[in-house]
C-alpha positions in Angstrom: 221.5 -81.3 -58.1 221.2 -84.1 -60.7 224.7 -84.4 -62.1 226.9 -87.6 -61.8 230.2 -88.3 -60.9 231.9 -90.5 -63.9 231.9 -89.9 -67.0 234.4 -91.7 -69.8 235.8 -91.0 -73.3 236.2 -94.3 -74.9 238.4 -94.8 -77.3 239.8 -98.8 -76.9 237.5 -101.8 -77.0 235.1 -102.3 -74.2 232.3 -104.6 -73.5 228.6 -103.4 -71.3 228.1 -106.9 -70.1 224.5 -108.0 -69.6 223.1 -104.7 -69.3 219.4 -103.7 -69.9 219.6 -102.0 -73.4 216.6 -99.7 -74.1 216.2 -100.4 -78.0 213.1 -99.4 -79.9 210.6 -102.7 -80.0 212.9 -105.2 -78.3 214.4 -104.0 -75.3 216.4 -106.8 -73.3 219.5 -107.9 -71.5 222.2 -107.3 -73.9 226.5 -107.3 -74.2 227.3 -104.3 -76.2 230.7 -103.8 -77.8 232.5 -101.1 -78.3 235.2 -100.3 -80.1 237.0 -97.1 -80.8 233.9 -95.3 -79.5 231.5 -97.2 -82.0 229.1 -100.1 -81.2 230.3 -103.0 -83.4 228.1 -105.9 -81.4 224.9 -105.5 -79.5 224.3 -109.5 -78.7 221.9 -111.2 -76.0 223.1 -111.8 -73.4 222.8 -114.7 -70.2 224.4 -112.2 -67.7 221.9 -109.9 -65.9 223.4 -106.5 -64.9 221.3 -104.2 -62.7 222.6 -101.4 -65.2 220.4 -100.2 -67.8 222.0 -98.3 -70.9 220.1 -95.8 -72.7 221.4 -93.8 -75.7 222.9 -90.1 -74.2 220.7 -87.2 -74.3 220.6 -84.7 -77.0 219.1 -81.3 -76.4 218.4 -79.4 -79.3 217.1 -76.0 -77.5 219.5 -74.8 -74.9 220.6 -71.3 -74.5 223.1 -71.8 -71.6 224.5 -74.0 -68.8 226.5 -74.0 -65.4 227.3 -69.9 -65.9 228.2 -70.0 -69.3 225.6 -69.5 -72.5 225.9 -68.6 -76.2 225.3 -64.8 -74.8 229.1 -64.4 -74.0 230.3 -64.8 -77.7 233.0 -66.7 -76.4 234.6 -70.4 -77.6 235.3 -70.7 -74.1 232.1 -70.6 -72.7 231.0 -72.9 -75.3 233.4 -75.5 -74.2 232.6 -74.9 -71.2 229.3 -75.6 -71.4 230.1 -79.0 -73.0 232.3 -79.9 -70.2 229.0 -79.9 -67.4 226.7 -81.3 -69.7 228.4 -84.6 -70.1 228.1 -84.7 -66.2 224.4 -84.9 -66.8 224.3 -87.3 -69.5 223.6 -84.6 -72.5 226.1 -86.0 -75.0 225.3 -83.9 -78.3 223.7 -80.2 -78.1 222.8 -77.4 -80.4 223.7 -74.0 -78.5 220.9 -71.7 -79.3 220.8 -68.0 -79.6 218.8 -65.8 -78.7 217.2 -63.1 -80.8 219.6 -60.0 -80.8 221.6 -57.4 -83.0 222.9 -58.4 -86.3 226.6 -58.2 -84.4 225.7 -60.0 -81.3 224.2 -63.0 -83.5 227.6 -63.0 -85.9 229.6 -62.9 -83.1 227.6 -66.1 -81.4 227.7 -68.0 -84.5 231.2 -67.9 -84.7 231.9 -68.2 -81.5 230.4 -71.6 -81.7 231.6 -72.5 -85.2 235.5 -72.3 -83.5 234.5 -74.7 -80.7 233.2 -77.2 -82.8 235.9 -80.3 -82.4 237.7 -79.1 -79.5 235.1 -80.3 -77.0 235.8 -82.2 -74.3 232.2 -83.3 -73.2 229.2 -83.2 -75.3 229.7 -82.4 -78.7 228.3 -79.6 -80.3 226.1 -81.2 -83.6 224.3 -77.6 -84.8 223.4 -74.8 -83.9 219.5 -73.5 -83.1 219.2 -69.9 -83.8 216.3 -68.6 -81.9 215.1 -66.1 -84.4 215.7 -63.1 -85.1 212.3 -63.3 -87.2 209.9 -63.6 -84.9 206.6 -61.7 -83.8 207.0 -58.1 -81.5 203.7 -59.4 -80.0 205.4 -62.6 -78.7 209.2 -61.6 -78.1 208.9 -63.1 -74.9 212.2 -62.8 -73.2 214.2 -62.2 -76.7 215.7 -58.7 -77.3 213.2 -56.6 -79.0 215.8 -54.6 -81.0 217.2 -58.0 -82.9 213.3 -58.6 -84.2 213.1 -58.1 -88.1 211.0 -59.4 -91.0 212.1 -62.2 -92.2 215.1 -61.7 -94.6 216.5 -64.4 -97.1 219.5 -63.1 -97.7 220.4 -62.3 -93.9 219.6 -65.9 -93.2 221.9 -67.0 -96.0 224.7 -64.6 -94.3 223.9 -66.5 -91.1 224.9 -70.0 -93.1 228.1 -68.6 -94.4 229.5 -68.0 -91.1 229.4 -71.5 -89.9 228.8 -73.4 -93.1 226.8 -76.6 -92.6 226.6 -76.1 -88.5 223.4 -74.2 -88.2 220.5 -77.2 -88.2 217.6 -75.3 -86.9 216.0 -71.8 -86.9 212.8 -70.5 -84.9 210.7 -68.0 -87.2 207.0 -66.9 -86.9 205.2 -68.2 -90.0 203.0 -65.0 -90.4 205.6 -62.4 -90.9 205.8 -61.4 -94.6 208.8 -63.2 -96.0 208.5 -66.7 -94.0 207.4 -68.4 -97.0 211.0 -67.3 -99.1 212.7 -68.2 -95.7 211.4 -71.6 -95.8 212.2 -72.5 -99.1 215.7 -71.1 -98.8 215.8 -73.2 -95.3 214.7 -76.6 -97.2 217.3 -76.1 -99.8 220.1 -75.3 -97.2 218.9 -78.1 -95.0 218.2 -76.3 -91.9 214.9 -77.0 -90.0 212.7 -74.1 -89.8 210.4 -73.9 -86.3 207.4 -72.2 -85.9 208.1 -70.0 -82.8 207.7 -66.3 -80.9 204.6 -66.6 -83.0 201.0 -64.8 -83.4 200.0 -67.0 -86.1 196.5 -67.6 -86.5 195.0 -71.5 -87.7 195.2 -70.1 -91.4 199.0 -68.9 -91.1 200.0 -72.1 -90.4 198.0 -74.1 -92.6 199.8 -71.9 -95.6 203.1 -72.5 -94.4 202.6 -76.3 -93.8 201.5 -76.4 -97.5 204.7 -74.8 -98.1 206.8 -77.0 -96.1 206.8 -76.5 -92.3 206.7 -79.0 -89.9 208.2 -78.3 -86.3 207.6 -75.8 -83.7 209.5 -74.3 -80.9 208.3 -75.0 -77.3 204.7 -76.0 -77.7 202.5 -73.2 -76.2 205.0 -70.9 -75.0 205.5 -67.5 -76.7 202.9 -68.7 -79.3 198.8 -68.4 -80.3 197.0 -70.4 -78.5 194.2 -72.9 -78.8 190.8 -71.2 -79.1 187.5 -73.1 -79.6 186.5 -70.4 -82.1 190.8 -69.6 -83.3 192.2 -72.9 -83.3 195.7 -70.6 -83.2 199.0 -71.7 -83.8 198.7 -74.6 -81.3 195.3 -76.0 -82.7 197.5 -76.3 -85.9 200.5 -78.3 -84.5 197.5 -80.4 -83.1 195.7 -80.8 -86.5 198.5 -81.8 -88.7 199.8 -85.2 -88.2 203.1 -84.8 -89.4 203.9 -81.5 -87.3 206.5 -82.1 -85.0 206.5 -80.3 -81.7 209.5 -79.6 -78.9 207.9 -79.4 -75.4 210.0 -77.9 -72.5 209.7 -81.0 -70.2 210.4 -79.4 -66.4 206.0 -79.4 -65.7 206.4 -76.0 -65.3 205.8 -74.2 -68.7 203.6 -77.1 -70.0 201.4 -78.6 -67.4 202.2 -82.6 -67.0 198.5 -83.4 -67.8 199.0 -81.1 -71.1 202.1 -82.9 -72.0 200.3 -86.0 -71.7 197.4 -85.1 -73.5 199.9 -83.9 -76.3 201.8 -87.5 -76.7 198.3 -88.7 -77.1 197.3 -86.3 -79.7 200.5 -86.2 -81.4 202.0 -89.3 -81.0 205.0 -90.1 -79.0 207.4 -89.9 -82.0 206.1 -86.5 -83.0 207.5 -84.4 -79.9 211.0 -83.6 -78.6 211.7 -82.7 -75.1 214.0 -79.7 -74.9 215.2 -77.8 -71.5 215.7 -73.9 -73.1 217.7 -73.7 -70.0 219.9 -70.6 -69.5 223.3 -69.9 -68.7 222.8 -70.0 -64.4 221.3 -73.3 -64.7 223.6 -75.5 -62.2 225.8 -72.4 -61.8 227.8 -72.9 -58.6 228.9 -70.0 -57.9 228.9 -66.0 -59.2 225.5 -63.7 -59.8 223.0 -65.1 -61.7 222.1 -63.4 -65.2 221.0 -64.4 -68.8 221.6 -62.7 -71.8 222.6 -59.9 -69.7 219.3 -60.0 -67.4 219.7 -60.4 -63.6 217.5 -63.6 -62.9 216.4 -65.0 -60.0 215.2 -68.9 -59.5 211.0 -69.0 -58.3 209.8 -72.6 -58.1 212.1 -73.7 -60.8 212.4 -71.3 -63.1 214.4 -68.3 -63.8 212.3 -65.2 -63.6 213.5 -61.5 -64.4 214.7 -59.8 -61.1 212.7 -57.2 -59.6 210.0 -58.4 -62.3 209.1 -62.0 -61.4 206.1 -62.6 -63.8 208.3 -62.4 -66.7 209.5 -66.0 -67.2 213.3 -65.6 -68.9 213.6 -70.0 -69.1 213.8 -73.0 -67.7 216.7 -74.4 -64.9 216.2 -78.0 -66.7 218.7 -81.0 -67.7 217.8 -83.4 -70.1 218.3 -86.0 -67.2 215.7 -84.0 -65.5 213.2 -84.3 -68.6 213.9 -87.9 -68.6 213.1 -88.3 -64.8 209.7 -86.3 -65.1 208.7 -88.3 -68.5 209.1 -91.3 -66.4 207.5 -89.9 -63.0 204.5 -88.6 -65.6 203.6 -92.0 -66.9 205.8 -92.6 -69.6 207.5 -95.7 -70.5 211.7 -96.0 -70.3 211.0 -96.6 -74.2 209.2 -93.6 -74.4 211.3 -91.4 -72.8 214.0 -92.4 -74.6 212.2 -91.6 -77.9 211.5 -88.0 -76.5 215.0 -87.3 -75.1 217.3 -88.8 -77.8 216.0 -90.8 -80.6 213.1 -88.4 -82.1 215.9 -85.2 -82.3 218.4 -87.4 -84.2 215.5 -88.8 -86.2 214.4 -85.1 -87.1 217.8 -83.5 -87.5 219.6 -86.5 -89.5 222.2 -87.2 -86.9 222.6 -90.5 -88.2 225.5 -91.5 -85.9 223.4 -91.2 -82.5 220.3 -91.4 -81.1 220.0 -95.4 -80.7 222.4 -97.8 -79.4 222.7 -100.1 -82.2 225.5 -101.2 -84.4 227.5 -98.5 -86.0 226.1 -95.7 -83.7 229.0 -93.8 -81.3 229.1 -95.5 -78.4 227.0 -92.0 -76.6 225.3 -94.3 -73.6 224.4 -93.2 -70.4 224.2 -96.2 -68.0 221.5 -96.2 -65.2 221.4 -97.5 -61.4 218.3 -99.6 -60.6 216.6 -96.3 -58.8 217.5 -94.4 -62.2 220.2 -92.7 -60.8 223.4 -92.1 -63.8 225.9 -94.8 -63.0 228.4 -94.0 -65.7 228.1 -91.5 -69.0 229.7 -92.8 -71.8 230.9 -90.3 -74.8 232.1 -92.8 -78.0 
């Protein structure tokens, strides 16, 4: 278990003296001044603390945590996710909704909307709907009864249930109607991600020409790379301005492939996610995700009785951060992958960096990279 023991909600003035702050291009020892939850000054320090300050983690693809999940369609469950995620350094998150029946998706959206503003831990900064406009060939652990072709009117209906809150949607570019969905997403400030897709390279090229710039959990539930048909993965690698998520557990994608991807795409084009499920870090109770009994096998949640079917990860963003360091990433790059890049892509302009004017969402690390404290401004 990789949780911390202390987290703080800052309202008044506090100075973090002589901490090593990870700031892109100029990591050094600083005094960080925080007033009313906002960073008001970052100045070079003559003090040298043993602590390192990094931005709070941002998880833009997470279904559940600590026995609660979006599938519960419960405001209380979303708020409990918030309370528990903050203990692991995640200060912002996008509750992610599964492909399911229309009624279930509507209830999930409404529950998340009702929870916004009541969080006692990690802030809800958006909703990610993983579907329902995905490929029946790459359905994965999603509910096949909910799969449907892209429908602009239904998309706009989803947006109307939580105005301004839906920030991301996963869809399959090869499906008829995707172009219209992409245009509607751009018009409404929603990032459309290619995922759960059997798209060929040409399908992806067409979508890219229309403005597609992001992909859901690279390699997982998508057409892989082949030397005669580059597929979805080949397109993501080929287009320099394409961003992609990666589940950074070292299991969904091998660490060497993660490192290869970072070399090909550049660190600024990759976003670390957990894709974690309801029972992740759950202490008591029966383990299930999206109504399916699951068991933990080698770090993965798999279907009970059918252990070849992966349901999702048991990852935390803190563990993803540690994984990146263990795979050879610099701490500056690990910060970009677990916080800064997500803030940039989704226009979360008040978080993601330690700089003046940002919220004081900060994780303080001890010398051994264990968490000393989480501050949420």
